[in-house]
Steps between C-alpha positions, in 0.01 A plus 500: 500500500608852433385807688546870459444642850431871528457687826195709433274775619146488361459237229217345306428276206215550256336268250281667238489817711389318819730496805545132591778538760628793703733572793587814697868406530723195516632282220403468136605161365523412134489119506626274222469123515747285310438162339719321756356669810349301785339553839854522640562815294168643623587445867857626463394828341202553731734472799756726334242771417336489844835551672664738252632791705460792262302744717675760717522476876500806732860573398430480128675163447325243283434268793127425503283265297156568354321337795685715753390820329138390451526495123319282248590321177368559150586185303478513120563200275742576218619221272716749307760475778601183316545680169834417341605769252859389443422392141313715255251768595200298612544350848451127544284392793598132476619497863168629638265246655186406308200704618333224706821427692589868533159591640510219756847600624419872492194440719703272728759777535233753600355251749850441643541875553163514676602205718797712612267772623497730197199675351515419128314669217536370146451577138308263275687206351528511116333840477639814341572715804609853575719520810542834672745548785719748675839331529618610845872565532518382227563148627480219244632147559520207257449151644537171314445171680737321260794734571562431865876563490 
């Protein structure tokens, strides 16, 4: 699984003009599921996101996680994180999971975040979405469950 994690102020996702997910502040996650991903990848990244210390403490150091600051998560599926544009001009998505597998693991990931005490809002799987956010900091982190070292 691949994630783009953005520390965010207000954020929301719309589908056909309707707001389907919205947070006041916290983390916006762009979530890509790869063809070789499993429940192990889901649990690893859910734990990593829940404990990611990218919010400032009283001294301004990035020492607090999203739960400690009372933030929420806006999770948006995005298969294009598996786009490979090394050859030609049209990215290949051959490494992305098929939609049925991707949706199952995406939902499992959101459930794993909730199980860790996070409020999770989502976009709509396989829909054309417009994501609006205020990247706070800016702080943006890339996580990939297959690149552990």
